[in-house]
C-alpha positions in Angstrom: 0.0 0.0 0.0 1.4 3.4 -1.1 -0.2 6.8 -1.1 -0.9 7.7 -4.7 -1.7 11.3 -4.1 0.3 13.7 -6.2 2.5 16.0 -4.1 1.8 19.7 -4.2 3.2 21.1 -7.4 4.4 17.7 -8.7 4.4 17.5 -12.4 2.9 14.5 -14.3 6.2 13.0 -15.4 7.8 13.1 -11.9 4.6 11.8 -10.4 4.3 8.7 -12.5 7.9 7.8 -12.2 7.7 8.2 -8.4 4.6 5.9 -8.3 6.3 3.1 -10.3 9.4 3.4 -8.2 7.5 3.4 -4.9 5.5 0.3 -5.9 8.7 -1.6 -6.9 10.3 -0.7 -3.6 7.3 -1.4 -1.4 7.4 -5.2 -1.7 9.9 -7.5 0.0 11.9 -9.7 -2.4 14.8 -12.1 -2.2 18.0 -11.0 -4.1 17.2 -13.3 -7.0 13.5 -12.3 -7.3 12.3 -9.7 -9.9 9.6 -7.2 -9.2 7.9 -5.4 -12.1 5.7 -2.4 -11.3 4.1 0.3 -13.5 1.9 3.3 -13.2 0.0 5.2 -15.9 -1.4 8.7 -15.8 -3.0 11.0 -18.3 -1.6 14.6 -18.5 -3.2 17.6 -20.0 -0.4 20.2 -19.8 0.7 20.2 -16.1 -2.6 18.7 -15.0 -2.8 15.1 -13.9 -6.0 13.2 -14.7 -5.9 10.2 -12.5 -8.7 7.7 -11.9 -12.0 9.6 -11.5 -13.7 9.3 -8.1 -17.2 9.3 -9.6 -19.3 9.8 -12.7 -19.2 13.6 -12.4 -15.4 13.7 -12.4 -15.2 11.2 -15.2 -17.5 13.5 -17.3 -15.2 16.5 -16.4 -12.2 14.5 -17.6 -13.8 13.4 -20.9 -14.8 17.0 -21.7 -11.3 18.1 -20.9 -9.9 15.6 -23.4 -12.6 16.2 -26.1 -11.1 17.6 -29.3 -7.6 17.8 -27.8 -4.3 16.0 -27.6 -2.9 14.9 -24.3 -0.1 12.7 -23.0 -0.4 9.2 -21.5 2.6 8.6 -19.3 3.5 5.1 -18.2 6.5 4.6 -15.9 7.9 1.1 -15.5 10.2 0.0 -12.7 12.0 -3.4 -12.6 13.8 -4.4 -9.4 16.1 -7.3 -8.8 17.8 -7.3 -5.5 19.1 -3.8 -4.8 19.2 -2.8 -8.5 16.4 -0.8 -10.1 15.8 -0.2 -13.8 13.3 2.5 -14.8 11.7 3.8 -18.0 9.1 6.5 -18.8 7.0 6.0 -21.9 5.2 9.1 -23.3 2.5 8.6 -25.8 0.6 11.5 -27.4 -3.1 10.8 -27.9 -5.8 12.8 -29.8 -9.4 12.5 -28.8 -12.0 13.5 -31.3 -14.5 16.2 -30.5 -17.1 14.3 -28.4 -20.8 14.8 -28.5 -23.1 14.8 -25.5 -24.5 11.4 -26.6 -21.1 9.9 -26.9 -20.0 11.1 -23.4 -23.3 10.0 -21.8 -23.1 6.5 -23.5 -19.5 6.1 -22.4 -20.3 7.1 -18.8 -23.3 4.7 -18.8 -21.0 1.9 -19.9 -19.0 2.1 -16.7 -15.9 1.4 -18.7 -14.3 4.6 -17.3 -14.2 3.3 -13.8 -10.7 2.7 -12.4 -9.1 4.2 -15.5 -6.6 7.0 -15.6 -8.2 9.9 -17.6 -11.5 8.1 -17.4 -11.0 6.0 -20.5 -9.8 2.7 -21.8 -8.4 2.8 -25.3 -8.7 -1.0 -25.6 -12.5 -0.8 -25.2 -15.2 1.3 -26.8 -13.3 4.5 -26.2 -10.8 3.4 -28.9 -13.3 4.6 -31.5 -12.9 8.1 -30.1 -9.1 8.2 -30.7 -8.3 8.9 -34.4 -4.5 9.3 -33.8 -1.7 8.5 -31.4 2.1 8.9 -31.5 4.0 6.4 -29.3 3.1 3.1 -27.6 -0.5 1.7 -27.9 0.3 -0.8 -25.1 1.6 2.1 -23.0 -1.8 3.7 -23.2 -3.4 0.4 -22.3 -1.2 0.5 -19.2 2.0 -1.6 -19.8 4.3 -0.7 -22.7 5.3 -4.3 -23.8 8.5 -3.6 -25.8 10.0 -1.3 -23.1 9.0 -3.7 -20.3 10.7 -6.5 -22.2 13.9 -4.4 -22.5 13.9 -3.7 -18.7 13.3 -7.3 -17.8 16.1 -8.4 -20.1 18.4 -5.8 -18.4 17.5 -7.4 -15.0 18.5 -10.8 -16.3 15.1 -12.3 -17.2 15.1 -14.4 -20.4 11.7 -13.8 -21.9 12.0 -17.0 -23.9 11.8 -19.3 -20.9 15.1 -19.6 -19.1 16.6 -17.2 -16.6 20.0 -15.7 -17.5 22.4 -15.5 -14.5 
């Protein structure tokens, strides 16, 4: 359990990196065990759009994103023993101009619950995103290529055997 509240004045990049790092360091692990943690946030300028508390906040987030580009920041941390490998993946995402009907239907779906920025690109909201630059899997929540690279750096053979 860690406190996921952004610190006063904390910028989105620093926040998401701190969250991934704190998650990786929060768990006990033997020297040969590998811990993988990640955190994703949506940033509009300096504003962090985390997981909305309720439908009203989700609606606010969706209207903020409507017709705009924003950044989805996913930080990954891999820990093995005392060593820590980290990576920040920044994906720029464009949301089309949303109609009242689209926002209301999406809110009614409940798909926004527990999602940074109040949306899940891998679900019905994917139809609202005409363009992105960066990692699709990073927007989903775990950038696969970058995660594989960090795990390899930590000595994990992703093809089945552990490299010592």
